[in-house]
Legacy VTK file of the C-alpha trace (Angstrom):
# vtk DataFile Version 3.0
C-alpha trace
ASCII
DATASET POLYDATA
POINTS 122 float
-0.037 -0.017 -0.058
2.851 2.385 0.804
4.851 1.420 -2.198
1.576 1.895 -4.227
1.084 5.787 -2.649
4.726 6.081 -3.389
4.448 5.049 -7.167
1.279 7.382 -7.507
2.597 10.123 -5.958
5.915 10.161 -8.288
3.763 9.751 -11.316
1.710 12.753 -10.363
4.646 14.860 -10.036
5.568 13.549 -13.542
2.553 14.107 -15.229
2.494 17.818 -13.595
5.558 18.771 -14.775
5.242 17.633 -18.156
1.892 19.689 -18.394
3.814 22.471 -17.037
6.375 22.157 -19.490
4.275 21.862 -22.328
2.083 25.211 -21.234
5.433 26.851 -21.109
6.852 25.676 -24.456
3.288 26.039 -26.317
2.843 30.055 -25.085
4.155 32.225 -27.757
6.131 35.349 -26.662
6.866 38.175 -28.547
10.680 39.780 -28.425
10.219 43.414 -27.617
6.450 44.403 -26.399
7.053 48.283 -26.021
5.874 49.827 -28.898
8.668 52.469 -30.742
8.318 55.354 -32.877
9.056 55.199 -36.573
12.204 57.615 -35.322
13.272 55.401 -32.735
13.403 52.326 -34.778
15.177 54.300 -37.643
18.116 55.298 -35.053
18.124 51.774 -33.269
18.872 49.994 -36.772
20.370 52.906 -38.437
23.284 52.521 -35.752
23.628 48.864 -36.682
24.168 49.781 -40.212
26.636 52.374 -39.464
28.541 49.767 -36.926
28.664 48.043 -39.931
30.731 50.996 -41.701
27.887 51.394 -44.190
28.923 48.412 -46.019
25.788 46.005 -45.963
22.770 46.312 -47.477
20.012 48.097 -45.556
18.032 45.202 -46.697
20.178 42.662 -44.488
19.400 44.754 -41.326
16.574 43.135 -39.879
13.940 44.521 -37.597
12.645 42.411 -34.691
10.422 44.641 -33.000
8.715 47.171 -35.213
6.190 46.727 -38.374
8.549 47.996 -40.989
6.559 47.655 -44.072
3.127 48.228 -42.286
1.203 45.221 -43.106
-0.001 44.472 -39.303
2.935 41.863 -38.784
6.130 41.647 -37.140
7.737 39.570 -39.695
11.172 39.397 -39.050
13.043 39.086 -42.518
14.173 40.494 -45.818
13.857 40.099 -49.616
16.275 40.269 -52.376
14.808 43.584 -53.853
12.889 45.618 -51.444
12.590 48.402 -54.012
10.507 46.437 -56.458
6.927 48.408 -56.855
5.179 44.747 -56.101
6.419 44.354 -52.832
4.598 47.746 -51.832
3.879 48.993 -48.451
0.704 47.950 -46.407
-1.266 45.071 -45.675
-0.981 43.076 -48.892
3.117 43.886 -48.294
5.340 40.725 -48.438
8.757 42.232 -48.140
9.580 41.390 -44.577
10.103 44.092 -41.853
13.685 45.199 -42.202
15.618 48.681 -42.409
14.947 49.046 -46.424
10.953 48.781 -46.015
11.418 51.216 -43.018
13.211 53.774 -45.138
10.475 52.922 -47.744
7.258 52.723 -46.148
7.853 55.700 -43.304
10.217 57.782 -45.500
9.620 57.163 -48.718
13.278 56.677 -49.669
13.240 54.379 -52.489
16.878 53.093 -52.869
19.727 51.497 -50.783
22.099 54.285 -51.262
19.406 56.938 -50.361
18.355 54.875 -46.997
22.032 54.657 -46.185
22.073 58.403 -45.958
19.105 58.598 -44.098
21.154 57.017 -41.530
24.250 59.250 -41.852
26.053 57.262 -44.044
28.240 59.286 -47.134
LINES 1 123
122 0 1 2 3 4 5 6 7 8 9 10 11 12 13 14 15 16 17 18 19 20 21 22 23 24 25 26 27 28 29 30 31 32 33 34 35 36 37 38 39 40 41 42 43 44 45 46 47 48 49 50 51 52 53 54 55 56 57 58 59 60 61 62 63 64 65 66 67 68 69 70 71 72 73 74 75 76 77 78 79 80 81 82 83 84 85 86 87 88 89 90 91 92 93 94 95 96 97 98 99 100 101 102 103 104 105 106 107 108 109 110 111 112 113 114 115 116 117 118 119 120 121
């Protein structure tokens, strides 16, 4: 009887740990829940570009906490040509959130060189 009780207790603890672990792992988490302004996003991600000596494409600077392409979703990523009119800003945008789409959608900038100038690159 005592052994059955201990066996049941241990089995109950194991099941409880598994359930709690499943709940913890299946709950979606966001990287940064604090809203930021377009200017704050520009400053943060332009500083990454400048730290790279402005030698990388603005499309390669991925934005993790701001909807740069204005499609209502946080989509970290980029595409090969963010300046293509087919990848416009807004609900239908498929361009992902990166520095290039931030420049295009919030500042009306249409080239990588212009975006770099906005960030302070010469």
